[in-house]
N, C-alpha and C positions, 0 to 999 in steps of 0.2 A: 529373759532368756529362753524359758520355757514354750513362750509363745512362738518365738522365733525358730527356734529348734522344731516344735511340732510342724510348723509349716515346712520346714526342708525336709523332715523325715516322712511326710505323709506317703503313705503306702501306695497311693493311686499315682502319686508322682515318680516313685522311686521302684516300682515293679516289686512291691511287697517288701521293700528293704534290700533287694538284690542290688540296688546303686547306691551304696552308702560304703565308705571307707575311712576309718579312723587311725589316729596316731595319738598313743599314751593316753587314750580314754575310753571310754564306752559311751557311743551315740546315745543309748538308752538313758544314762544317768549324767552325762556330760553337764548339764545345769548343776546339778548337786556338786560334781567334782569341781568346776571351774569356782564356785563360790566357797568350797573348802580349801582350796588353794588361797584364796584371799584371806582366810584366817589365819592360815599359816605364815602367809606373807608379813601380816600384822605381828603374829607373834615372834618371827625371827628377827624382823628389821624394826619394830617399834612405831612404823608409820602406817597412818592411816588417810586416806582421802575422805572430803565430806560426801556424804551419800549421793547428793545430787551432781557433783562433779567427778566420781568414779566411773570408770570404763570398767565394765565387766568382760566383755569380749569384742571382738571385731569379725565384722563378715566382709567376705569378697565375692562378687558375682562375676562369673567368667562366661562370656556366651560365644557360640559358634554358628557361622551360616549354616542354613538347613541343608542337608544332604551332604556336608563335608565331612563328618564323621559320624559313629554311632554312639547313643549314651555311654556305652560301656567305655569306648576311647576317651570321651569327654571326662569321664571319671577319673581315669588314670593321667589326664593332662592336668586337672585340677589339682590332683595329690601330688603333683611333682612340682605345680607351682606353690601350693602351700608349703612344702617342705623346704624350697630353696628360700622361700620369703621368711619361713621363721627361723631358718637354719637349724630345725630341729630341737629348738630351746622351748617351743610350746606346744602344748597339746592341741590338737585340731581333729575336726572330722569333716567329711567331702560328702556332700549329696549330688547326686546327678539326676536331673528330671527329664524325663521322657514322654511328658503330655503336652509339649509345646513343639511347633515344626522346628525350631531352634534348639539344638541341644545347648544345654547350660548347666553350670554348676554353681552350687551355695558352699563357700569355705567359711567355717567358723573357727575361729582359733582364739584360745585363752590369753587375755592381756598378760597375765602373770607367767612368769617363766617357769620352767617344770622343777628347779629347785626352790621357788618360792621367794627369791631374794630380789630380783628385779620384775620390772614391768615395760611393757612395749609403750613406746609415746610416738603418737604422730609427729611428723615433722614436716616443716615447709618442702613442698615436693614430693611428698610420699606417693600421691596419686599418680605422679608421673614415674617415679622410680618403679612402682608396681607395674604401671602400664608397660614399661620398657621390660621388665623382667617378663613379663606375659608374653610379650611379642617374641622374645628371644627363645622362650620355650615353643611357642608356636611354630616359628623357623625351623628350631631344631626338628621338629615332626613334620615338616612340610605342609603346614596349614597356613590360611592365610592371615593377614594383620590389616588394620585399618592403615591405609598408607601415609595419610595426610590428615591425621587428628587435628581438629581446630585449637587454636590456643587462645588463652585469656585475652591475648592483644586483637584477636579477630574479632572480638564481640562478645556479648553477654552469653553465658551459657544457659540453657534451656532445662527446667526437670523433665521428668520422662513423661509426664502427661502433655506438655507443651511441644516436646519433640516429636511425640507420635501425631500430634495434631488431628487431621480427620481419621486415622486410623486407631485413634485412642478409644478402648472400650469405656462406655459411660459407666461411671461409679454407681452403687447401689442407692444411693441418694438421688442421682441424677435420673435414674429409672424409676424411682418410686413418684418422684415429683410429676416425671410424664405420665405415668399411671394414674396419679390422683387428679391431673388436668383432663385425662381422656375419660375418667369415670364422671367428673363433674360437667363434662361437657354434655354428657347423656341426661343431664337435668334429674338424678333420683330424687326419689319424692322424701325422703327421710335419711337419717344417718345409717341404719340397717341396710338399706338398699343401696347407699354408697359402699358399705362395707362388702357387699354381695358382689358389687361389680369389680372392686378391687381382687377378690378372692377369684372371680372368674378370669381376671386378667393373670392370675399366677402368682399374686401376693398372698403370701402366708400371714394370717394376722394371730398375734400372740397376745394373749389377755395375762396381765399382772397384776400386782397386788394394787387395790384402791381402784380398780377399773382402769388401770393405765394401758395402753395399746400399744404394741411394736409390730413393725412391719419387717418382713425378711423375704428375700428373693431366692429362688434355686440358685446353687452355687456359691452361695455367700454364709459365712459361719456365723456371723454376728448380725442380730437384728438391729434394725435403726428405732429407737423410740420415736412415736408419734408427736412430736410438739416442734415449734417453729425454731427453737433454738438449735434443733438436731437436722430437720428437713430445709430449714430456711423460710425467711418471712413470707408470711402468705400461704403456708402449707401446714398450719398446726390446726388442731381440733376446731378452736374458735374460728379461724379462717375459713374453714369447709363449712361449718354449718351456718356460717353468714353467706356462702354461696348458695346452700340448700334451701335457707329461708328467704331467697332472693333480695338480700339486702347488700348483696355485693355482686359484681359480674363475674362469669365464669372465664377463667382464661380459654383461648382457642386450644383445640386438642392438637397434639403433634401429629406432623403429616405421617400417615402409616398407622396412627393409633399409640405410637410410642418410637421411642430412639432406636434407630436402626443403624449401628456403626458400620461403616464402610470395612469390608473385610479385604485385605490386602491377599491377592492369589498369587502363588509361587508355582514354580513348574514342579510337576511330580518327579517321583524318583524311579527309575529303572530297578525295581526290588532284585529282579533275577539278575541282573549284573551285579549289584552290590553283594548280594548272597555268594556269588562265585567268588567275590573277594575275601570270603571268610567271615562275613557278619553274623553275628550271634541271633538266636531266636528273639532276644529283646529288642534287637534292630529291627527284625522283621515285622513283629508286633505294632512298633511304633511308625515304621514306614507305611504300612497297610492303613491305619488310621490317619496319619497324614496326606496320602494320596486321596484318600476317600473324601476329607475334607476340602482339598483342593480341587476336586472334580465336582464338589457339590458347590463351590463358590463359582466355578468356571460356568456351569450349568445356569446356574443364577443370573450371573452376567448376561449370557446368551439370551436368556428369556427376558430380562430387563429391557435389552437394546434389540430385541427383535431379529435376532441373528440365527435363526434357525436354519438356514441355509449355508453350507459349508463354502461355497463360492462368494457368497455376501461376505462371510466373516473374512476371506482371504482378501478381497477387494478392500474392505473396509481397513484391514491390518495394513495393507500397502498404503493406503490414502493417510492413515496416522504417520507411517514413518516417512512418507514423502514432507507432509506438513511438518513433522518435528524437525528434519533435516532442513528444510527451507528457512523455518524461523530461527534455526541455529545460526544460518548463513547471514540472516537479516540482522541478528543481534550481534554477530562480529563485525558486521559493517558499521552498526551504529556505534558500538565501542570504538572501533579504529577511528571514524570522525570525532567522537567526543575526546579522545586521547589527543588527537592532532588539535584540536581547537584548543584544548587545555595547555597543550605544550606551546601553543602559538601564543596565547595570553601570557603565560610565564616567561617566554623570550621577550615580548614586547615589554612587559613591566621592568625585566633586567637591562633592556636597551634603553627605556626612557629614563632609569636610575643613572645608567653610568655614561651616558652620552655627554652629560658636561664634564665629566673627567676626561674623556676622550678629545672635548674641544680644547681643555686645558692642555692636555698632553701635546695637540697640535699646535696651539699658540706659543707652546714653551719649544717649539721647533725639536719637537721629539727627544728632549733633554733625558739622560741617563739618570740625573737626579730625580728628576721628576717621575720616571719611569720605575725607578726602585722604590718610591714614596707610594704610588699607585699602581702597583705591579697587579694585585688581586682585582681591583676593580677594572682594569684595562683588560683583563684576561676573561672576566665575565662580559664585558662590552662585545669582544670580540667573538665569545662563545654564542651570544644572544644574536648578533648579527648573522653568523653562520646558519643558526638554527632557523630563523626568520627567512633568510634566502633560499633554505632548503624546503621548508614547510610549504612555501608561498609557491617556489617553482615558478617565478617569474608572474605569478598574478599580482594584482594590485593589493596592497595592504589593507583590510577593512578597519573601520574606526572601532574603538574599545566597547562601544555601545553595542555594536552590531555583534562583536564576538561574544560578548554576555548573554545577549539574547538567544544568539545560536547555541551556545552551551545549555542554557536553561531549558531549551527546546529539545534537544538532543538528549539530556538527562531525564526529561519527562517521557520522550520516546523509548529511551531505553528499560526504563521501569516499568512501561507497559508492554514492550515487546518481550521482556523477561518474565514477566508474569503469564502470557500467553503461552511463550516457550515451554516454562515448567509445566503449564497444565497439558499441553500439547506432548510433553515428554514423559508426564503420568499417563495419559491415553495411548501413547504408543506402547509402553511397557506392559500395560495391562493386556491391551489387545494381542501382542506379541506372545507374552504368556498364557492366554487364554488359548490361542492357535497351537502353542506348543503342546499344550495339554491335551487340545482334542487332536493332534496329529499322532501324539504317543497313544492315546486310547484306539485310535483307528488302526494305528499300525499293529498294536498287539492284538486287536480282533481280526484283521488280515493273517496274522502270523498263524491264529489259533485253528482258521478257517483251513488254511493250507494244510495243516496237520492232520485236521480231520478228514480231508480230501485223501491225502496220503494213505491214511489207514483204509 
């Protein structure tokens, strides 16, 4: 708990503690207070859970889109959510972090009630209930929500790192492995030379007892011990020494000398407009840092793609938009053809299965008794025949083998076009965002020039 609470209360994230609010507890001593309530619970009820099965506290994370509200407002929303979720029966505290483009809060609440007689228990569907309550609170404050969250029935959920994909920041271990590969690719003469290359790359080397070494990168609190079980097979001291002694081949250095995670570029914020709406100094500080990061990311994108001319940027943006729209239309066309082929195959199968029933009905001279006994099959026959006529529209019915082959080809084409469309959509959004940031910057510059001339 102390480790989690210290992360949440980080002064750099909470503006020196200004973005912390609590209920029936002191955030500075919340871990001790939560444990004390467990002892009281045991004394009052006589019940005690096994140490590895007892839940000490719960954490809720609530996040908002960049620019929708400031960290102070996010803190108030998070506090309201915590109060309504716990119904005031559990001690909790809320922290709002202002170090990310997206305002977000962490809510920590005690699993034991204030009177120490009961405990909160997770239940089936609790995540859905919490999401619905959060949506309700956000709607009451005119904030956006996720309109159609994916359900379990729509596929396997991804953990956060998988969901981020290319936007995921590499872990410290991944960055250390890349730094080791880069250093070994330079063929150091011995182990001290190898360690010097790591230090030059920004890796802090810590010497522990018994000559054990640990590596630590800037921005991380805990070092990683230099051993294969920590960094992975092939990255322990014995593996590195084997490469240095030319007993094992060196892995190729990563492109660019190390992992360079793709930074997502978002639109900058009109700070003056936001401040006119009554935003506080904390928001202004966060917004300036946010805009600086986004403009730096946009500049890097322009340099990497050679778009130093505004007209070239505008032309490439227009081309990206047109390409995304064209592929979207092509994807819709393929999906419609695939759906039509699948529907036709289903109708043909139903027709073939129920045709003997209809022939029997016809042979029975449309007997009412036969109709009553086979009404469902006859309805299926009529519906299948009507669907075939509608889908073919006078054309000749293809053989089933041709329909199956056509469906396979359309499914493969849909997969390929969909992948191409998703990439085109990402390119379009990135270019449109970069151009929007450049337009915003140019507009601000022009406005300032006009003011100077007027003076």
